[in-house]
C-alpha positions, 0 to 999 in steps of 0.5 A: 451824642455818640455820633458827636463823640466818635467824630471828636475821637478821631479828631485834634480840633472841633472843626469841620472845613466847609466844601468850597466850590472851585477851592476844595480838592484832593490835596486841601482835604487831605491836609485838613484830615491829617491835621486832625480836622474834617475835610470836605470838598464839593462832589461838583468840583470833580469835573468831569463826573468820572473824576469823583472816583479818582478823587475819593480813591486819591483822599482815602490812599493818602489818608491810610498810608499817613495813618499807618506812617503816624501811628497814634496820630488823630486822622479825621474823616473826610466828607462830600457835599452833595447840592441837592437842587433840581440844576444839579443833574449829577446828583444821583450819580455822584451820590452811587460813587459816595455809596460805593466808596463808602464816604464817612459823612455827606453834607447836603445843601440847598434842600434835604433829600431823603434818598441821599439820607438813606443811601448814606445810612445804607452803609453806615455813613453820616448826613449833616445838612446845611440850615439858615433858619428853623424852618430848614432845621425841622425839615432836615430832622424829619428827613433822618439827618444826623447833624446839622450845620447852622450857616448864620450871618457872616458866613462866606459863601451862601449864608443866612441872616440870623445870629448864631445867638438866635438860631442856635438856642432855636435849634437845640430846643428840638434837636440834640444831636451833633451841630456845626456853627458857621458864621465869621469864625476865624480864630482858635478863640471863636471855635470855643466860643462856638462850643460855649454856645451850645455847638459841637463843632465850628464850620470854617471855610474862608480861613482855609482858602487862605492856606498853601493847599487851596486851589484858589488864585493867588491874588484870591488869597492875597485879597483875603490877607488885605481885606476886612469885614467891611470888605464883605457884601450880601448879595443874591445877583451871582448865584440866585441865593444870597451869599457873602463876596469880596467887594474888591473882586466884585468891582474888579468884574465891573459892578458897583459892590454898593448897587447890586440888583437882587437875582431872579431865584429861579435862575439858580444853576449849580450844575455849571457854577453860575447863575442868577443875573451876573455874566461874571461867574460866582465863584470863578470870577467873584470871590466869596469870604466871610466877615471874619476875614479881618483876622486872616493875615498870612497864607500858611500850610493847612498844618501851620494854620491848624497848629495855630487854631489849636494853640488858640483854642487852648489858650483861650480855654485856659484863660476862661477856665481862669477867669 
């Protein structure tokens, strides 16, 4: 558990902010890390590919400056998400860039890549891999990943269908390393619940779309404030992989959210950010959110959001201990 302990020692709250396509940019990531949670962004958000170098310099410079100006304050490390899929023709180049910048944590999605794991380990970096079932977890463990991210039912974006109460115990039987849990986590109480179930970290995305620093359209942020769990639809149409989306955005793009056909998985295209059989693009036109959206009622700054989550977390822990 040394990896977990080392990470938590640099954090003010056991939260990893999920890397969100088109939404997570350096300003959001830096704000998250300065607030004491791990910030992350997809490498593919940096377009053209040359921009990734600039972003990594920008994030590291900002965090180093902040740490110097605020000695004693916990500044969390940052992470870069790599889509390990044949449609991502930037993967090798982006991984080389991450190695050159010694990115602390790489989050891999869709497929586990031993080459990426070895590349990160070459300089002491960590690799956490997204999984939605036990078979995926077993494959990732076999390739030597350092941690697992369990993307369970109710998570925003590409998500699985298993309850965390089912998947987490199965994973814990075969893996004692760092585990992050994703799926409708939007409050400090749910962060504590994730730990109580056996996870080390909560993995949160939707809550941070509705923050001032997120690169999401104002209408997207307002839709998160206005919607609830019933407004989420699970479909593979828009990217070729099943994911959770906001019904109002689906309807606005001209689709009936209650009658969405399945897509051909072979049409996945994460290199350009679109895929499936839809003319509208995920995530530009079809907006993602998790089932925890009902807990979102405002659009604070990241610092305000994390401070609130921390207060809720501590209050929940005190109440549980008292009970």
